Structure formats: C-alpha cells, structure tokens
C-alpha positions in Angstrom: 190.3 73.0 170.0 188.4 70.2 171.7 191.7 68.4 172.3 193.3 71.5 173.9 190.1 72.2 175.9 190.2 68.6 177.2 193.9 68.0 177.9 195.2 71.5 178.6 192.3 72.9 180.7 194.7 73.3 183.6 196.3 76.3 181.8 193.2 78.3 182.5 193.5 77.9 186.3 196.1 79.1 188.9 195.9 75.7 190.5 196.9 74.0 187.2 199.9 76.3 186.7 201.0 75.8 190.3 200.8 72.0 189.9 202.8 72.2 186.7 205.5 74.3 188.1 205.7 72.2 191.3 205.9 69.0 189.3 208.6 70.4 186.9 210.7 71.4 190.0 210.2 67.9 191.5 211.1 66.1 188.3 214.3 68.2 187.9 215.4 67.5 191.4 214.7 63.8 191.0 216.7 63.9 187.8 219.8 65.0 189.7 220.2 61.5 191.1 220.1 60.0 187.6 222.5 62.6 186.3 225.1 62.1 189.0 225.2 58.4 188.1 225.4 59.0 184.4 228.2 61.6 184.9 230.4 59.3 187.0 229.8 56.3 184.8 230.6 58.1 181.5 233.7 59.7 182.9 235.2 56.2 183.1 234.8 55.8 179.3 237.4 56.9 176.7 237.0 60.6 176.0 235.7 60.0 172.5 232.8 57.9 173.8 231.7 60.1 176.7 229.4 62.6 175.0 227.7 59.9 173.0 227.1 57.8 176.0 225.6 60.7 177.9 223.3 61.6 175.1 222.2 58.0 174.6 221.6 57.5 178.3 219.6 60.7 178.8 217.7 60.1 175.5 216.8 56.6 176.7 215.6 58.1 180.0 213.3 60.4 178.1 211.9 57.6 175.9 211.5 55.3 178.9 209.5 57.9 180.9 207.3 58.8 177.9 206.5 55.2 177.3 205.7 54.7 181.0 203.4 57.7 180.9 201.6 56.1 177.9 201.0 53.1 180.1 199.9 55.0 183.1 197.3 52.5 184.2 200.0 49.8 184.3 202.3 52.0 186.2 199.7 52.7 188.9 199.1 48.9 189.1 202.8 48.5 190.1 201.9 49.8 193.5 199.5 46.9 194.2 200.9 44.4 196.6 201.9 41.1 195.1 203.1 39.2 198.1 203.7 39.5 201.8 207.0 38.8 203.6 208.3 39.5 207.1 205.1 41.3 207.9 205.4 43.7 204.9 203.5 43.9 201.7 205.7 44.2 198.5 204.6 45.5 195.2 206.5 45.4 191.8 207.4 49.0 192.5 209.0 48.0 195.8 210.9 45.2 194.2 212.2 47.5 191.4 213.3 50.1 194.0 215.1 47.5 196.1 216.9 46.0 193.1 217.9 49.5 191.9 219.0 50.5 195.4 221.2 47.4 195.8 222.7 48.0 192.4 223.5 51.6 193.3 225.1 50.6 196.7 227.1 47.9 195.0 228.3 50.2 192.2 229.1 53.1 194.5 231.0 50.8 197.0 233.0 49.3 194.1 233.9 52.7 192.7 234.9 54.1 196.2 237.2 51.1 196.7 238.7 51.6 193.3 239.2 55.4 194.0 240.7 54.8 197.4 243.0 51.9 196.4 243.4 52.1 192.6 246.4 49.7 192.7 244.2 46.8 193.8 242.3 45.7 190.7 241.5 42.2 191.9 237.9 42.8 192.8 237.3 45.4 190.0 238.7 43.5 187.0 235.3 42.4 185.8 233.4 45.5 186.9 236.1 47.7 185.4 235.9 46.0 182.1 232.1 46.6 182.0 232.2 50.2 183.2 234.9 51.2 180.6 233.0 49.6 177.7 230.5 51.8 175.9 227.9 49.0 175.6 228.3 48.1 179.3 228.0 51.7 180.3 224.8 52.1 178.3 223.4 48.9 179.8 224.0 50.2 183.4 222.6 53.6 182.5 219.4 52.0 181.1 219.1 49.8 184.2 219.1 52.8 186.5 217.0 54.9 184.1 214.3 52.3 184.6 214.5 52.5 188.4 214.5 56.3 188.4 211.8 56.5 185.7 209.4 54.3 187.7 209.9 56.4 190.8 209.6 59.6 188.8 206.3 58.7 187.1 204.7 57.3 190.3 205.6 60.6 192.0 204.0 62.5 189.1 200.9 60.4 189.3 200.6 61.2 193.0 200.9 64.9 192.4 198.4 65.6 189.5 195.6 64.0 187.5 196.5 65.8 184.3 198.6 63.7 181.9 199.7 66.7 179.9 201.3 68.2 183.0 203.2 64.9 183.5 204.5 65.0 179.9 205.5 68.6 180.2 207.4 68.1 183.5 209.2 65.0 182.2 210.3 66.7 178.9 211.5 69.8 180.8 213.4 67.7 183.4 215.1 65.6 180.7 216.0 68.8 178.7 217.6 70.2 181.9 219.5 67.0 182.3 220.7 67.1 178.7 222.0 70.7 179.1 223.6 70.1 182.5 225.2 66.7 181.7 228.4 67.8 180.0 229.2 70.7 182.4 228.6 68.4 185.4 230.7 65.6 184.0 233.5 68.1 183.2 233.3 69.6 186.7 233.5 66.2 188.4 236.5 65.2 186.2 238.3 68.5 187.1 237.8 68.0 190.8 238.7 64.5 192.0 237.3 65.1 195.5 233.9 65.7 194.0 233.9 62.1 192.7 234.1 60.8 196.2 231.3 63.2 197.3 229.1 62.1 194.3 229.8 58.4 195.1 228.7 59.2 198.7 225.5 60.7 197.3 224.9 57.5 195.3 225.3 55.4 198.4 222.8 57.5 200.2 220.3 57.5 197.3 220.7 53.7 197.0 220.1 53.2 200.7 217.0 55.4 200.4 215.6 53.4 197.5 216.1 50.2 199.5 214.4 51.7 202.5 211.5 53.0 200.4 211.1 49.5 198.8 210.8 48.0 202.3 208.1 50.6 203.3 210.3 53.0 205.2 209.5 56.5 203.8 212.5 58.8 204.0 211.4 62.4 203.3 213.1 63.6 200.1 213.7 67.0 201.6 216.1 65.5 204.2 218.1 63.7 201.5 218.5 66.8 199.3 219.2 69.0 202.3 222.0 66.7 203.3 223.3 66.6 199.7 223.2 70.4 199.6 225.0 70.9 202.9 227.7 68.4 201.8 228.1 70.2 198.5 228.4 73.5 200.3 231.1 72.2 202.7 233.0 70.7 199.7 232.7 74.0 197.9 234.3 75.8 200.8 237.1 73.2 200.9 237.8 73.7 197.2 237.9 77.5 197.7 240.4 77.1 200.6 242.6 74.7 198.5 242.7 77.1 195.6 243.6 80.0 197.8 246.4 77.9 199.4 247.7 77.0 195.9 247.7 80.6 194.8 249.5 81.6 197.9 252.1 78.8 197.4 252.6 79.8 193.8 253.1 83.4 194.9 255.7 82.4 197.5 257.5 80.2 194.9 257.6 83.1 192.4 259.0 85.5 195.0 261.7 83.0 196.0 262.7 82.5 192.4 263.0 86.3 191.9 265.2 86.6 195.0 267.5 83.8 193.7 267.8 85.4 190.3 268.8 88.7 191.8 
C-alpha cells in the first residue's frame, strides 16, 4: 500500500489523470515516426521475415525506453551542454538527434532514389544488401529506436514528475505500435504511392531532428498538421483513382457484352 501511495498518488487527482492522458497521447503520436520507419524498412525484407523483424524492432523500442526510464537521472544529464561550436551549445541529446536526423535523411533519400529509378542500382547496391537482410534491418531499427527513445523520454520528463506516468505512457504507446504495425505495413505495401508519401514524412522528420539538435525548435504541431494534410490529400487521390478504375472496368465490361452480342 505504501508503494501505491507513493508512486501512484497521481491517480487520486484530476491533474494526475490529465497528465497521464496527455502524455499517453504524446507518446503515441511520437511513436508514429518510429512506426513509419519500421514499416518501410521491414517491407523490403522477404515476406517470411517481416513480422519477426517488426516484433523484434518494436520490442527493442519498448526495452530501450524502459531501460532509459530506469536511468532517468542520466537521461536528464544528456541535456547538459558538453561543448560550444558556431555560437551554439551542444549536449549529448543534440548530437544524438543530429546523427539520427542525418541517418533518416540519408535513408529516405536513398529509398526515394531507388523508388523513382529502380533500374539504377549502382548507388544502392550496398544499402540494398543491408536493408534486405534481417540482421541489417534490425540494426537500423535499433539505431532509430535509440534516437526516438531519447527524444520520447526527454519529452516525458518535461511533462510530468511522476515516473509511473512515464512507464504507463511508454507501455501504452508501444502496445499501440505493436497492434498497428502489421496493418500499417500491409497498407503501405498495397498502395505504392503511400511509400513515397511516407518517405517524404521521414525526410521531414529527419530535417526536424537536425534542426532540433542545432537548437531550432520546430513546433511538433506544425509537423503533424503537415503530415495529416498530406495524408488527407493522398487519401482523396486514392479515392479518385479507385473510382476511375471502377469506371474503366465497367466500360470494359459493357464493351465486351456488346461484342459478344
């Protein structure tokens, strides 16, 4: 009872519940970035390895975030400046975000090039070999898991002082990712144009991480509003294409009937 009274006292106040719901929503939204990357990367694997890679990647994200929460004092210390360059102070968090952003920009650019010009494999021979290998895919997922986990935990620390709320929010967010991973990956695979849209999202997310690492704060609301608007436009395009295909199929069927008569 003393443990519950000490660590879950927030459950007795409206403010505590509001903080928990807000942080869960924030962690779920932040998890979308990670999930998009995992879905694109695992779709490049042979079909028999995709589900395993998704579960391993998301499971690793959960373990990594729980471990980081257990070392919360060290995580907070990552925001302490370690050196100054070009008039800006850089912390370990900044360096992690910059490195992760550069990796995302490189990965998204390479995949866009491969999608637009699949015949030219000269600059994707090495990258392609890594991305279609289960071990290589897991390594890349773990690398981005680290970047998103650090950003996620530091966000959580800034929103509440209750460690229990942080644990609950992380577990709920990872559970949502686990449930949504397979449907999202299948949806992306069925709709090739979605791949390009998702790669564009990764470019934007990578650029935002780099900007954040250099001290330029881009409000997350603007990023997700842009992503939501782009997804809405693509949804309307998909609806228009399907109607055109149905109309074309109907015209073809009518022509065949007239020919048979």
